[in-house]
C-alpha positions in Angstrom: -190.6 58.9 175.4 -188.5 56.1 174.0 -189.7 54.7 170.7 -189.6 51.4 168.9 -190.8 50.5 165.4 -192.5 47.4 164.0 -192.6 46.6 160.3 -195.2 44.3 158.7 -194.3 43.3 155.1 -197.5 41.5 154.2 -198.7 40.1 150.9 -200.4 43.4 149.9 -198.7 46.2 151.8 -195.8 47.2 154.0 -196.8 48.9 157.2 -194.6 50.6 159.7 -195.8 51.7 163.2 -193.8 53.7 165.7 -194.8 53.0 169.3 -194.1 54.2 172.8 -191.8 51.6 174.4 -193.5 52.1 177.8 -197.1 51.6 176.7 -197.2 50.2 173.2 -199.4 53.1 172.0 -199.0 54.0 168.3 -197.3 57.3 167.8 -197.3 57.4 164.0 -197.4 55.1 161.0 -196.8 54.8 157.3 -197.9 52.4 154.6 -196.9 51.5 151.0 -198.5 49.0 148.6 -196.9 45.9 147.1 -197.4 44.7 143.5 -200.6 42.7 143.0 -198.9 39.9 141.1 -198.1 36.5 142.7 -194.5 36.4 141.3 -192.6 39.5 142.5 -189.1 40.8 142.5 -188.0 41.2 146.1 -186.7 44.7 145.4 -190.4 45.8 145.4 -190.6 44.8 149.1 -187.5 46.7 150.0 -188.6 49.8 148.2 -192.1 49.6 149.8 -190.4 49.3 153.2 -188.3 52.5 152.6 -191.5 54.3 151.3 -193.5 53.2 154.4 -190.6 54.4 156.7 -190.6 57.8 154.9 -194.4 58.1 155.2 -194.1 57.3 158.9 -191.8 60.3 159.3 -188.5 58.4 159.3 -187.0 56.4 162.2 -184.3 58.9 163.3 -185.8 59.0 166.8 -186.4 55.2 167.1 -184.3 53.1 169.5 -184.9 49.6 167.9 -186.7 48.0 165.0 -187.9 44.6 163.9 -189.7 43.0 160.9 -192.5 40.6 160.5 -193.8 39.4 157.2 -195.7 37.1 154.9 -194.6 33.5 155.6 -193.3 30.9 153.1 -192.3 33.2 150.2 -188.7 32.5 149.3 -185.9 34.9 148.2 -183.1 33.3 146.1 -179.6 34.8 146.4 -176.3 34.2 144.7 -172.9 34.1 146.3 -172.6 37.9 146.2 -176.0 38.5 147.9 -177.7 39.5 144.6 -181.3 38.4 144.0 -181.2 35.6 141.4 -184.8 35.8 140.1 -188.3 36.9 141.0 -190.0 35.2 144.0 -193.2 33.1 143.8 -195.4 34.2 146.7 -197.0 31.8 149.1 -200.4 32.2 147.3 -199.0 31.6 143.8 -200.7 28.4 142.6 -198.1 27.4 140.0 -196.4 25.1 142.5 -199.4 22.8 142.8 -197.9 20.0 140.6 -194.6 20.3 142.6 -196.6 19.8 145.9 -198.2 16.7 144.4 -194.8 15.4 143.3 -193.2 15.9 146.7 -196.1 14.2 148.5 -195.9 11.3 146.1 -192.2 10.9 146.4 -192.0 10.8 150.2 -195.5 10.3 151.2 -197.8 12.9 152.8 -197.5 11.5 156.2 -193.7 11.7 156.1 -193.8 15.5 155.7 -196.3 15.7 158.6 -194.1 13.4 160.8 -190.9 15.3 160.1 -192.1 18.9 160.0 -195.6 19.0 161.4 -196.9 20.4 158.1 -199.4 18.8 155.8 -197.6 19.9 152.7 -199.4 22.5 150.6 -198.5 24.6 147.6 -197.9 27.5 149.9 -194.9 26.0 151.7 -191.4 27.2 150.9 -190.3 23.7 149.9 -192.7 23.5 147.1 -191.4 26.8 145.7 -187.9 25.3 145.7 -189.0 22.4 143.6 -190.9 24.8 141.3 -187.8 26.8 140.6 -185.7 23.7 140.1 -188.3 22.5 137.5 -188.9 25.8 135.6 -185.6 27.7 135.9 -182.6 25.4 136.2 -180.2 28.3 135.6 -181.6 30.3 138.5 -181.4 27.2 140.7 -177.7 26.7 139.8 -176.9 30.3 140.6 -178.7 30.1 144.0 -176.3 30.0 146.9 -178.7 30.9 149.7 -182.5 30.8 150.3 -184.3 33.1 152.7 -187.9 34.1 153.2 -189.2 37.7 153.0 -188.7 38.7 156.7 -185.2 37.1 156.7 -184.1 39.0 153.6 -185.5 42.4 154.8 -183.8 42.0 158.1 -180.6 41.2 156.3 -181.0 44.3 154.2 -181.6 46.4 157.3 -178.3 45.1 158.6 -176.6 46.8 155.6 -176.2 43.8 153.3 -177.6 43.7 149.7 -176.7 43.1 146.1 -173.0 42.5 145.6 -172.1 42.8 149.3 -171.8 39.1 150.0 -172.6 38.2 153.6 -175.1 35.5 152.8 -173.8 33.6 155.8 -175.2 36.4 158.0 -178.8 35.7 157.1 -180.9 35.0 160.2 -184.5 33.9 160.8 -186.7 32.8 163.7 -188.5 29.6 164.7 -191.9 30.8 163.3 -190.5 31.5 159.8 -188.4 28.3 159.8 -191.5 26.3 160.8 -193.3 27.4 157.6 -190.7 26.2 155.2 -191.5 22.4 155.5 -187.8 21.6 156.1 -187.6 22.4 159.8 -188.3 20.0 162.7 -190.4 21.3 165.6 -189.0 18.5 167.8 -185.3 19.3 167.3 -185.5 23.0 166.3 -183.1 22.2 163.4 -183.4 22.2 159.7 -184.2 18.9 157.9 -181.4 19.5 155.4 -182.2 16.3 153.5 -185.7 17.5 152.8 -184.4 20.8 151.5 -181.9 19.1 149.2 -184.5 16.6 148.1 -186.7 19.4 146.9 -184.0 21.7 145.5 -181.6 19.2 144.2 -178.5 20.9 145.7 -177.1 22.5 148.8 -177.6 26.2 149.8 -177.0 28.4 152.8 -180.1 28.7 155.1 -180.6 31.5 157.6 -179.4 30.8 161.1 -182.4 30.2 163.5 -182.3 32.6 166.4 -184.1 32.4 169.8 -187.1 34.6 170.5 -185.2 37.2 172.5 -182.1 37.3 170.4 -180.9 40.3 168.5 -180.5 39.9 164.8 -177.9 42.7 164.6 -177.9 46.4 164.1 -178.9 48.6 161.2 -176.3 49.4 158.6 -175.2 52.7 157.1 -176.8 54.6 154.3 -180.4 53.5 154.6 -182.8 56.4 154.0 -184.8 57.3 157.0 -183.1 54.8 159.3 -180.1 55.6 161.5 -177.2 53.3 161.6 -176.4 51.2 164.7 -179.8 50.7 166.2 -180.7 47.1 167.4 -182.8 44.9 165.2 -185.1 42.3 166.7 -185.2 38.7 165.5 -188.6 39.3 163.8 -191.2 36.6 162.9 -194.0 35.4 160.6 -197.1 37.5 160.6 -199.4 35.2 162.6 -196.7 34.7 165.2 -196.3 38.4 165.6 -200.1 38.9 166.0 -200.2 36.2 168.6 -197.4 37.8 170.5 -199.1 41.2 170.4 -202.4 39.6 171.6 -200.6 37.9 174.5 -202.4 34.6 174.0 -201.7 31.8 176.4 -202.8 28.1 176.5 -206.5 28.0 176.4 -206.8 30.9 174.0 -207.8 30.5 170.4 -207.7 33.3 167.8 -210.1 33.6 164.9 -208.7 36.0 162.3 -211.5 36.9 159.8 -209.9 38.7 156.9 -209.4 37.8 153.2 -208.8 34.3 154.4 -209.9 32.8 157.6 -207.3 31.6 160.2 -207.8 29.9 163.5 -204.8 29.3 165.8 -203.9 28.6 169.4 -200.8 28.4 171.6 -199.4 24.9 172.5 -196.3 23.9 174.4 -196.1 20.7 172.4 -195.9 20.3 168.6 -198.9 18.9 166.7 -198.8 16.3 164.0 -202.2 16.2 162.3 -202.3 13.2 160.0 -205.8 14.3 158.9 -203.9 16.9 157.0 -205.5 20.1 158.3 -203.6 21.5 161.3 -200.3 23.1 160.5 -197.8 23.1 163.3 -196.1 26.5 163.1 -193.9 27.8 165.9 -194.7 31.0 167.7 -192.6 34.0 168.7 -192.1 32.9 172.3 -190.5 29.5 172.0 -193.8 27.5 172.0 -195.9 26.3 169.0 -198.8 27.9 167.1 -201.0 25.1 165.5 -203.0 26.8 162.8 -205.8 26.0 160.4 -206.9 28.2 157.5 -209.7 28.6 155.0 -209.5 30.3 151.6 -213.0 31.8 151.8 -213.7 34.3 154.5 -214.5 38.0 154.5 -214.6 38.1 150.7 -217.9 36.2 151.1 -219.3 39.3 152.7 -218.2 41.4 149.7 -220.1 39.0 147.4 -223.2 39.0 149.6 -223.3 42.8 149.9 -222.8 43.1 146.1 -225.6 40.7 145.2 -227.9 42.5 147.6 -226.8 45.9 146.5 -226.1 47.1 150.0 -223.3 48.2 152.3 -221.5 46.0 154.9 -223.5 47.8 157.6 -226.8 47.0 155.8 -225.7 43.4 155.3 -225.2 43.0 159.0 -228.6 44.7 159.7 -230.4 42.4 157.3 -228.8 39.3 158.8 -229.9 40.3 162.3 -233.5 40.5 161.0 -233.5 36.8 160.2 -233.8 33.9 162.7 -230.9 31.5 163.4 -230.6 29.0 160.6 -232.2 31.5 158.1 -235.3 29.3 157.9 -233.3 26.5 156.4 -231.4 28.5 153.8 -227.8 27.3 153.9 -224.7 28.5 152.0 -221.6 26.4 151.6 -219.2 29.2 150.7 -216.5 27.3 148.8 -216.3 29.9 146.0 -212.7 29.4 145.3 -212.5 25.8 146.3 -211.4 25.3 149.8 -208.4 24.3 151.9 -210.3 23.3 155.0 -212.0 21.1 154.2 -209.7 20.0 151.4 -211.9 20.7 148.4 -209.8 22.4 145.7 -212.4 21.8 143.0 -215.5 22.7 144.9 -217.6 25.8 144.3 -220.1 27.7 146.4 -223.6 26.2 146.7 -226.9 27.4 148.2 -229.2 24.8 149.8 -232.7 24.7 151.0 -234.1 27.6 149.1 -237.9 27.9 148.9 -240.5 30.4 147.9 -240.9 31.4 151.5 -237.3 31.5 152.8 -235.4 32.9 149.9 -235.5 36.6 150.9 -232.9 39.3 151.6 -232.6 38.9 155.4 -232.3 35.1 155.2 -229.7 35.3 152.4 -227.7 37.9 154.3 -227.8 35.6 157.4 -226.9 32.5 155.3 -223.8 34.3 153.9 -222.6 35.1 157.5 -223.6 31.7 158.9 -221.9 29.8 156.1 -218.7 31.8 156.5 -218.6 31.3 160.3 -219.5 27.6 160.1 -216.2 27.1 158.1 -214.3 28.9 160.8 -215.9 27.2 163.8 -215.2 23.8 162.1 -211.5 24.7 162.4 -211.8 24.9 166.2 -213.0 21.3 166.1 -210.0 20.3 164.1 -207.7 21.8 166.7 -209.7 19.9 169.4 -209.1 16.7 167.5 -205.4 17.4 168.0 -205.9 17.9 171.8 -205.5 21.7 171.4 -208.5 22.9 173.4 -209.8 26.5 173.7 -211.5 28.1 176.7 -211.8 31.5 175.1 -212.0 32.7 171.5 -210.5 36.0 170.3 -212.1 37.5 167.2 -209.8 39.8 165.1 -209.6 40.8 161.5 -211.4 43.3 159.2 -214.8 41.6 159.6 -214.6 41.3 163.4 -216.4 44.6 164.0 -219.6 43.5 162.2 -222.5 43.3 164.8 -224.0 40.3 162.9 -220.6 38.4 162.9 -220.3 39.0 166.6 -223.8 37.9 167.5 -223.9 34.9 165.2 -220.5 33.6 166.2 -221.6 33.8 169.9 -224.6 31.6 168.9 -222.3 29.0 167.3 -219.6 28.4 170.0 -219.8 27.3 173.6 -216.9 29.3 174.9 -216.6 33.1 175.6 -215.8 35.3 172.6 -213.8 38.5 173.1 -213.0 41.2 170.6 -209.7 43.1 171.1 -209.7 46.8 170.3 -208.6 47.5 166.7 -204.9 47.7 166.2 -202.2 46.6 163.7 -201.3 43.5 165.7 -198.6 42.3 163.3 -196.7 45.5 163.5 -197.3 45.6 167.3 -195.8 42.1 167.7 -192.8 43.2 165.6 -192.4 46.3 167.8 -192.4 44.0 170.9 -189.6 42.1 169.3 -187.8 45.4 168.7 -188.2 46.2 172.4 -186.8 42.8 173.3 -183.7 43.5 171.2 -183.3 46.7 173.2 -184.0 45.6 176.8 -183.8 41.8 176.7 -187.4 41.0 177.4 -190.9 41.5 175.8 -192.7 44.5 177.1 -196.0 44.1 179.0 -198.4 46.0 176.7 -202.0 45.9 177.7 -204.6 44.7 175.2 -208.1 46.1 175.7 -210.8 43.5 174.9 -214.6 43.5 175.1 -216.4 40.2 175.9 -219.4 39.6 173.7 -222.8 38.9 175.4 -223.4 35.2 175.7 -226.2 33.7 173.6 -228.1 30.4 173.5 -226.2 27.9 171.4 -228.0 27.5 168.0 -227.0 24.0 167.0 -229.2 24.0 163.9 -226.7 26.3 162.1 -224.0 23.7 162.2 -226.4 20.9 161.7 -227.7 22.5 158.5 -224.2 22.9 157.2 -223.3 19.3 158.0 -226.4 18.1 156.2 -225.5 20.1 153.1 -222.0 18.8 153.1 -223.2 15.3 153.5 -225.5 15.7 150.4 -222.5 16.7 148.3 -220.3 13.9 149.7 -218.0 16.2 151.7 -218.6 14.6 155.1 -217.3 11.2 153.8 -213.9 12.8 153.3 -214.0 14.2 156.8 -214.8 10.7 158.3 -211.8 9.2 156.4 -209.6 12.0 157.7 -210.7 11.3 161.3 -209.9 7.7 160.8 -206.4 8.6 159.6 -205.8 10.7 162.8 -206.7 7.7 165.0 -204.5 5.2 163.1 -201.5 7.5 162.8 -201.1 8.3 166.5 -198.8 5.3 167.2 -196.2 6.4 164.5 -193.0 7.4 166.4 -191.3 10.7 165.6 -187.7 10.0 164.4 -185.2 12.0 162.4 
């Protein structure tokens, strides 16, 4: 049995899975936690990687390795390869004012036109401006900027503090696409956008092609032999999409802490409504993506309020009829990204003496959460990214109520892939490509959910609740912006 290893350095943990090259089956795995803070020294990610490798039994018998990771989060290095300062994570909100400044300075549509990204506080470019504003000394010391996956790959190649070699940093298209200073049309960095935000020049990782080899592992790394091939790696969603084997016509709904809907496209998307982010995938195509802040945590809240388990929450929801007798939840508990409602909060509508009961409330929590996700499918369709099949993944995907209610809310087949660590699986596929020159054909077992009559009242109730609060007016204005922006040519 020949083995390959995939690493997922996510926001919360580092996971390592060792897989059989022939079948993709997991042989063993290890995990280690990351600090909970949103500003973290990168050494924590390297140490967690080494711990996860050790807990996976080491990689002495592994033939190739590759890393996927959280997108956007920058690592700032000086000329010697030493980390200059702690890194603000993608979900650190301190860069909000810098996002506003950058949008005001160049115009929101200019960022969309040049990079395919409606600029958010998560994007790498806003973190550059943040560092420039709050820590000018660190900015002056910075000679290179990478993101987490780039830096970990570089460390695996034997580089590190005091070694130099910052010109050997590499990345892939998916990670470059999340920086907001990379063009999906040319496949090149928009250096002027980088320097506008950071106020100076710096070395950026070289962007490799999907089947390229990043290098080989260096010497002296505990648990990892020297000289084994390293795959190019990717961002986490790109790795999951690769592992799932999605093609045009497939959409993926990932229902975890946040909600994400993405699809594969051969052409880049520029959404002047400001919702769809044009990321690149791990195969040479594109991965237009929409995200919500509020997803599976809504179920945590619902179960806690009802004093029940997740299984009981699902059972209760299935006792209620579609639409929960008019009880409607808008689950914007932490504001929302899609729709763009940073100051909104959750609200319950239509409660009466007869419908305000445990089953209806459980159903309203699930319907409200899924309504936000289904709306993202419509936003993709507005950008001519159509789906013929929906793949449901994430921690909440196994809930019977989620599965049944989602089937009642969409008019396309819904399939649920068997549980797996799809990010580490995608990284392992990139490791295999570094070894043999092509992606392996690993089968994904899926189960198609039973079709159900479309229950249009669920979406209608949520639309009505949003209209009452004025949220639909913003949506109409966004749709108008899409129509009027289509004629703008893409130039560089």
